[in-house]
N, C-alpha and C positions, 0 to 999 in steps of 0.2 A: 384540153379535154381530144381525145383526138380519138377516130377512126381506129379498131382495134389495128397495130402492123408492129413483124420482125424487128423496123428500124425509128417506131415512132420515138423509145422516149432517145436513144442515142441524137437523133435527128434532134431531137427540141433541145435535148441538152446541150449540143453540139453549139445553135444558139443562141444561148444565152453565154456562155466559154464568150465567144465572140465579143459578149456586152459584158461580160462580168468575169473580168478574168481570176478573180480570188476566187469564185462559183468551186464549191465544192458536191462534186458527184455523190458522195458518199450520204452526204444530205435529204439525197430527195426519195420521194414516197412514189412508188408507183400499183395504182387499184381496179382494177377490171370490171366493168359494169355491172353488174349481173347477168345480162343477157347474154355478156361477150363478146358484145360489139365496139366496146367504147371503154379504152383507157385514159385514167384518168391519173395527169401528175402534177404533182408538184412539190418544187422546186423553193430553194432557202437561201435567200440569196442578203449583203450586207453591202446596200443601195449607199453610191454613193455622195448621188446626189437626185433630185426631183427628173435633173432631163436625162441621166444615167435611166432613172427609174422604164419615165416615156417610150426613153427610145428600147425598152424592150417588152414592157407590151404593142409597140406598135412593127416589132421584128414578130412576135408572134401572133400576133391575130393576123395577119400579109400571109400569114402563113398556109402553103394546100394543106398539109396534117392537120391543123388547127382547129376547131373546132368551134368551141370556145375558149374565154382565159380570163378570168378571173384574178 
């Protein structure tokens, strides 16, 4: 989840694609918050290892556009 921005979804999906090359953008869900200030993004991947999953988590939590990663 991050502040609503026109490039939020594309930017975050690009981060995921770097670490999960088989990531399918069409399986991504985007939801605005009730006030429209934040955007929730759900990405689905087939993790190949715990290390890959940890790397994705670290990349997302360290990204300046991301507020929360679950």
